[in-house]
N, C-alpha and C positions, 0 to 999 in steps of 0.2 A: 286549816284543813284537821281531820282527827290524827290523832294517838293509838287508836286501837290496837293494831298490829303488834307495836312494840309493848307496850301497856299489859294487854294478855300473856303474851309472850315471856313478860315478866313474872308474871303470876306462876304459869308454868313452869318457868324456871326455879322459882323458888320453892315448887313444891316438888320437883324431881330430884334435884341435886345434892348428893350425898354430901354432908359435912365432914372436913378435915382440917388440915394445917392453916393456920392463916397465913403464914409469911410466906412472900411470894419466891417462886423459885427460878433458878437461872435461866437464861435463855439457851433453846436446841444446842447440844454438844457445848455448852459454857462451861467451866469448872469440872462440876463431877454431873454435866447430863440432867437428864427428867427422869419423872417418874420411870418405872421399870414394867408398867401394866398394871399394879395389882395395887394400885393405889385408890382411895376413894376419889370421888369428883366433887370438889368443894363448891359452895354456892357461894353466887358473883356477888360480889360486895361495892357493885356501884352506887348503891343506895337508891336512894327513889327515880324508878324509872322516869317518870314525868322530868323532874328535876332534872336527871340527868342527860335527856333528851333535849331540853331547851339549852343545855351549856353547851350540845355537840351543835347544834345549831349554831348557837352564837358565835362559837369557834370558825364552824364554816362558812358564816357571813364574813366574818373578819378577814378571812383568807379569800376572799372572792368570787366563792360560790351564792350562784343564784337560786331561785325557787325551783331552777328546770334541775340543777342538782338535788338540791335539800328538799323535794318533792319526792323524790326514790327513799328518801330514809326511812319517811312513818310507812312505806308496805315493808320494811323490815321483820324479824321473829329472831328470835332465840334460837341457838340450830346446838341442842346437849350434844348431837354426834360431835362437831368442832370441838365441847371440851372434852369428851371422850378421848379424839386424837389428842388433844391437846394433853393430857395425863399420861398417855398409856405410849411411848418411842422409845419401844423395846431397840429399835436399830439400834439404839445404840451401846446394846450390851455387846454385840459381835464382835470378833475379835476382825482385824485387818484381812485378815487369809479366808474367811469367810464372809466378809463381806464384798471383799473381792472378786471372789471365783464368784460370786451370787450377780454380780453387777459387771464387771469384764467377758461378756461371752462371747463366744465365737463371732453370733451372729451380730451381738449389738459392735462387734468391732469389724465387722463385714461390712452392716450398716453405714457405721461411719467415715469407714475407707470410701465408700462408695458418694457419699455426699459431699466427702471432702472435693474429688472428683466433678459430681453434679454442679457445686455451687464454687468452683473453683475462684471463679472471676470476683465473686462476692468475700470470700474467705480472701483473697489477694488484696481486696479493696479494704477492709477491715485492719488488716497487717499493717499495709500502709500508712493507714490514719492514724490507727491507733496501737500499732507495734506490738501485737497481740497474735501468734501462731494461729492457723487452721485448727491443728491437732487440741491445741487449747481449749478452745470454743468448743470443738466440736464433741471432747469431753464432757464438757456439762448439759451440751445440748443433748447428748446421749444420757446420761444422768436424768439426767431431773424428767426429762419427758419421752424418752425412747425415740427421739427427732421428732417430736410433735407428736406423735401417738397417742400418749395416755396423758393429757393435761389437769387432769381432776374432774370431779363432776359436784361439787360443792357451791352453793351461790356463795359468790364472793362477798356481795353485800351482807348476808348473811353472817357469816364465817367472823368480818369484822365489827361487827358492831356485837357481835360475841362475846367475842377477845376482846375488844375493849371496854367493853360494861363489868366483865368480870375483873376481880380481885389481883390474879397472877399477875397480869403483864400490860396492866393498860397502857403504862408509858409507852410501850413500845408498838403499841396498834392503833392506839387514839389517832396518831399522826398520818397511817397506814388508811385510817379510814376518811378523815377531811382528805386526802389525795387523789381515795374513789369517786368521792363526790364532784372534785373538781374535773378529773375525767368523765364520771356521766355529763357533767354540766357542758363540759366543751365537744361532749360526741363524738371523741376519740374511742371510749367503750360503752358498749352495750351495758342498760342498765340489767340486764337478765344475765349477764356474762357469768359466767363457770371458771374453778381452777382448784387449786388445792387447799386442804381446809386451813391454813394459816392466812391464808388471802393472797400468796401467786397467783399469777397471772401469765398465762402463754407458757409457748414455746420452749423457753428457760425458767420460766416460773420467775416472773419479775415481780417486785412486790408494787404496790401503787405508788410511790412516792417514787422509784427508781424509774418505774415507767413515764412517771409526769417530768422527770427532769432529764432523763437520759435517753429517754426513748428517741429511736432514730428511725428514720425511714430509709430505709435499705433498697426499696425495688424503684425509687423514682414517683410513687404514684402519688405524692401531696399528704400520704399518711403514714401514723405510726399501727401496723396491726400486727400485735406481739401472735398473737393465735393463731393467724391462716397467712403470714408470711414469711419465710425463713429469710427471705434477706432480710428483714426489718429483725428479725432475734436475734440472727449472725451480729448483725453492726452493733444493735443495743447491746448484747453482751458482752461485744469486745469493747465498747466504750466503756461499759460499767469497770472490766477489770483492767482497763488502762486507770481510771480512777480511782480504784483501788490498790492501784503503787505500781502494776506490770511495770519492768524496765526492758525496753526493748532491745532483742537482741542476746538476751542473757537466757542460761540456763534456769530450770527448774527442778527438777529431779532426777534423779538417775542411781540404777542399782548399783550395788560395790558388793565385794565381798571382803570378809573379815578373815585375814590368816595366822595372827593369832590374839591372844588374848591384848588387851589396852585396861586403859584408866576409863573403864567404861561410864563412870560418874561423868563423864566430858560429853557423854551421848546426851545433850539436851538442845531441841529447835534453836534457841536462840543463841547459842553459845559458837559462834561458825569460825574458823582458822582456815589458812591454806591448805590446797591439796599437799604442800610438802608436811606436814606435821602429821596430816590425817595417814599418807603416806610412810612417815618412820616408824606409825605404830601398826602398821601394817595392813591399813584399807589399800585395795586393789578396784582397779575399774574390773568389768566384766572380761573384756577383752586385755587386759593384760594391767601394766601401771596408769598411776591417775594421770590427765595430764597436766600442764603447767600451771602455776601459780594465776591465774587469769581472775579470781573471786574466791573468797572465802564461800567454804559451807560448813554445816551442822550433819554430826552421824545422826540419822533416823532410825532407832530400831524400835518398830510398832510392835512387837511383841519376844523383846527380849534380843540377848546376843546369840541366842543361838535361832533367832529367826530372821526373816527378808530382812534385809539393811540396806539404806539409801544413803546418800548424799544430797539434802537438800538444800537450794540456792533461796536468795532473798526473794525469788519470784514463787517461789513455797508460799510466802505467809497470806498471796495474792487467794492461793487456793481454800487457806484456814478463812481469811476474812470472808470470802464466799459463804464458807460452812464452817461454823467453831469446831466441828467434831474432828478430831485427828486422822480418825479411822475413813467419815468421807471424804477429807481434803487428800487424805497420802490415797487414796484410791482413786480421787478425779485427777491428781498430779501422774500417779504411774499408769491411768488409762490413756492419758492424754500422750504420754510416753512410748505408749505401745501404737498410738496412731500415726505418730511422729515415726514409728518405724524399731522402736527396741524389741527385744525378743519377752517372751514370757517369762514369768518369775522363775529363778534357779530353783530347786525343788530344798526344802530344808524343814528341819522337826523341831520345832518348837519347843519348850519346857512347856507343859501343860498349865493352862490359867487355871482360874477360876471360876466357877457357876456365879450367876448372879447374889447367891443367900452367901455365898462362901466371901464375895465381895464386900457383903454389906455388914458380913462380921469383922473382915480385917477394916472396913472405914470404923466402925463402932472400937476396936482395939486401939488405931492408928488417933481418933478421937480423943480416946481415954488418955494418950499419950502426949495430948496438948497440942495437936495437929488440928489444924481449919480444916473439916470438911465439907460446910456447908450441911446439904442434904445428905443423909444416908440412904445412898439411892441403889446401890448396887453398880453404878454405871464407871466405867473407868475415865477420870474424866484428869485436866490439871490439878488439879488439889490433891488427887489419891497418887498419883503417878510422883511428886514433887514427896511427899511425903514417905512412899516407899520406895526414893531411894534414898532417901537421909537414915532412914532404918535399915538397908540395905550396907549401907556406909557403917553403923553403931554395931551392927553384928560380923562384919569384918567378911560380908560375901561380896560378887561380883553385883556392882549398883548400879544395873542395866536398868533398875525401873519398872520391869516387869515382874505383877506379882506372882509369886506359887503359893503352894500348897506349906511349902518350906517356909518360907516368909511369917506365913499364919501361923504354923505349928510354934514358933518360936515368939511369936509375940504370945501366944497363950499359955 
C-alpha cells in the first residue's frame, strides 16, 4: 500500500509549522493549563514519517487491528488546524463567572430539562445501572455538544494522526489512534467520522479508547452509535462517570453563604471536613443551616472569598476527572445542580482578578521565588493557585488562593 498522503503531509507539516519550545506542555486544564493563544506552533518531532507510520502499524497489528482498519491509516494527513487549536486554548483563561454565564444559558437549561423528560426512561435506567443521576449526565451532554447539535467537524482520523505524530503529547494520543483504528476495523465507527479537534466523538465527546471500552447500547439495536443515538450516548456517559468513581446517592456540589471570616487557607478542594466544622466557621446553606454530618465536604472558592462559594463533595472529583479544568468542572457541576432544581447563583462581587499578561507576570514572580510553575502561560492552574495561597499567608493576607493586583504589587 502507498503511504503518499501521510508522507506528503509530513513534508507540508515541517514546512509550515513554526518553531517553539521543545518541552511538552500539560494536558488541557492540568496544572497551569495550556498556551494562551499567542504561542507559536512548534514543529512535529515524530521523526521520519515512514518509520513513525511503520511503528503505528506494528502496534495496531499487535492490538488486533486487521487490514480493514489499517488501510484507513494510509489515507490520513496532518491537519495544521488541529495544531493551532492545541496551542491556543484561551478558554482556560476565563473566570468561573464568565465561563458559567456563557455556558449555562436559559436556552440550554430549558433544553436540558426537556431532554430529562423526553428520555426519562433512559436516564432512569442509567441511574439504576450506574448510580449516576440524570441531571449530571445531561449537564455534560449540554456543555459538550449542546445535546448533540454541535459535535465538531474535524476529521477524527486526521486529528489523531496529527496529535500522535506531534511531539507535545504523543503518549496521550497514540493509544487513542490505535483505538480508533480498532473501531474502524470492527465497523463501529465510519472511517469518515468527524468530531472535536482532539479526537473526541459523538454527543458526549468520547475519546476512541473510551468508546471502545465503555460504549454501551442504550437503545437496544445491537450497536453503539454515539453520534446519532441519545440513549447510547446517555448510557455510555453514565458508565464512564461510574468508572471514574461516582458514588451512588451522594451529592456533588452545593452553593453556600459565608457569614464571617474563616481560616481561608482551609479552602482547598482536597481538604474535606464535616458540615459541623464548616458551620462553626460561618458557612451556611442557601436556605439556612447546613445539613447533618452525612459526608465530608471541601470549601470551593473559584474566585476567592468574595465570589461564589460552594461545598464540594467526593463526587465533584468525578467532574474534575472528566475535565481537569476547575473552571469547567465547577461549571458542569453547578449546571447539573441547576438541572436538579437548584436556583441561579446568588449575586457576589469578587475582587477583580488578573488579565493574562498580569497572570504571566505573577507566575514569573512566583517562579523567581522558587515555586514550581510549569509553563508561564497566564492560566490560573493548580500550581499557581497553591503558590498564591502560600504567598498570601507569607504576607498576612486572607489566603483564599485568588490572585489579585494587590498580591502582584506586593511581589513586585
